[in-house]
N, C-alpha and C positions, 0 to 999 in steps of 0.2 A: 434438407436444412437441419443442421445440428441444433438441438434444443439446449439452451443455457439454463442450468438449474440455479435458481436464485433464492437466497434466504433474506428475510427482512426482520431486523431487530430494532425496535424503537418503543419507548415506554409511553408514547402518546397514542392511544388506540385509534382515534379518528385519522390521524396522520398515517399510521401504519396500514390501516385498512384501505385508505385512499391509494397509497403506493402499491399495495398488493393488487388492488382492483385494476389499477393502471397497467401494471406489468402483465397481469393475466390476459389482458386484451391484445398483447403483442404476440404474434405467432411463434417467434423463436424463443420465448421465455416460458419457463415453468417454475412457479413459486413452490418450493419444496419445504418451506418452514417459516413460521412467524414466531416472534418472541418479544419480550418486554424488558429483559435484563441480561446481564453478562452470563449468568448461569444458563439462561435460555440459549444464548449465542453458542456457548460451548456444547450444549446438548444438540443443537441443530447441526453443528460441525461434525459431531460424532455420528449422529443418526442418518443425516441426509447427505453429507459430503457435498455441499453446494459448490458450484463452479465460482459463483460470486456471492459474497455475503455483505449486504448493506448493514452498516453498523453505526448507531448514533454514538456520539461522544458522551453527552450528558444523560445518563440513565443509571438506575440502581446497579452498583458494582463498578462504575466508571468504564466506559467503552474502550478507552486506551489501554487499560490494564489487562484486558482479556485478549488482546491481539496475539500475544505470545502463546497463550494457551490454545487459541483456535488454530494457529499455524502448526503447533506441535501435534494437535489431534488430526488435522487435515491439511498437510503441507501444500496441496495443490489448490486449495481454496484461495481465491483472490478477495481481499477485503477492501471494500469501498466505503469510506466514512461518509455518511449522509447526515449533515449536522447544521445547526444554526450558528455555530461558533466561527467567528472570523479572526480568531487569534492565530497569528503566524506560529507562535511557539507550539500551539496545539497541533497544527498541521505538520510541523517539522517532527514533533515527537511521534505522531501517527506513522509517518513515512519511515522514521528510524526504527520503529518497532516492527515494520513489515507490511503496513497497509499499502495497497497499490494505487489508491486514489482518494481524493478528498473533494466532496461536492457539497455545495450549500443547499439548504432546504427550499430556497426560492426557485430552484430549477423546475422547468416544465417537464412533462412526460417524455417528450422527444429528446430533450437534453439528457435526462436520466438514462434513457434507453441507450443513447450513444455512449455515455460514460461506461455503462455496464459492458457493452460490446468491446470497448477499447481495453478495459482492464482484463476482460476475459481472454483477449488475444495476447496478453502479456505486456502491454504497454502501461505506462502510468498516466493517470488523468487527474488534473487539478482544475477546479473551477477557474474560468478566466479572471474573475474578480480577485481570487486568491493568488493567481500567478503573478499579478503585478505587485502584490504585497511581498511575495517571496523574493522577487527580483530586488526590491528595495532593501529587504532584509539582508540579502546576499551582498549587495553593494555597500551596505553600512558596515560590513565586516563582522556581523554578529553570528554568522554561521560557524559551525564547528570546523576546526582545521584538523591536521593530522594527529594532534594530541587527543582528539575524541575517538580515534580508531582503536579498536582492540588490538592486542599483539598479533592475533591471526590475521586481522584485516591489514595490518602494516606489512606482514609477510606477503600477502596477496598483492598489495599495492606496489611493493618493491619489484615484484616480477612483472606487473603490468607496466611499470615505468621502463622495464627492460624490453618491452615489446612482446612478451609472451601471450599466447592465446589462453582462454579459459581451460581448454583441454590440457595444454602443456603445464599450466600452473597447477592443475589438479594432479598431474603425474609427478611434478616436482615436490608437491606438499602432501602427496598421498591423500588427496581429497577427491570426491566425486565431482564431476563437472557441474552438476546441479548445485552442489554446495558452494562452489566457486562463484556461480552466478548469483547466489543469495548474498554472499559476501560483497560482490560488486555492487549490488543494489544498495546495500547499507553504506558502502564507501561513497558512492555518488551522492547520496543524500547528505552524509556528514560533511563532505567537501563542498557541497553546494554547486555541483556541476551536473551536466546532463549526459556525458558520455566518457568513455575511458581515455580518449585523447586529452580532453580537458582535465581529467583527473591526473593524468601523468604530468601535464604541465604544472598544475597546482602543486603536485607532490614535489617536483623539482624546485619550484620557487620557495618552498618551505624549508629546504635543506640549508 
């Protein structure tokens, strides 16, 4: 069984210690670093290269602001926000910045372990309670539309709408396929959709 390297960053010592202890008892998890601030998070990313980094939103340095730095240091690290904040705007910003998941602190140990495994495998995880709020947010029309996309994301989306695969988009735009996948993650979040087919439909509607 492959061990999943996990980092835990939260400025509440008792909570952080409880999470670390809980994860250490799971056979396929290895806690490779603990911290209490954004500078700690960046250091853990650089030194330990965790597969999944649990990151609080409200802590010294602002958890959201360090996401970009973490991913630039360790692009393969999946960031899972573990927070008490139930603000949809906070969730949306976290995902737009590159976080792979958003889970509330009321989660139990089994739920947290499941979320970690899900984001480790490359999928997105959002707490069920937050998923309902995101749906309401989407239906209200408050999610970002094509105007929120960067010029490069618009180029990618035009080719997605034409039916091109990530590989062929990469060849057309002289980008690595991994980079195209990153752009697609950002695009799906900004358009408020879950897959490229929905994205293409939304893109055509906005024309």
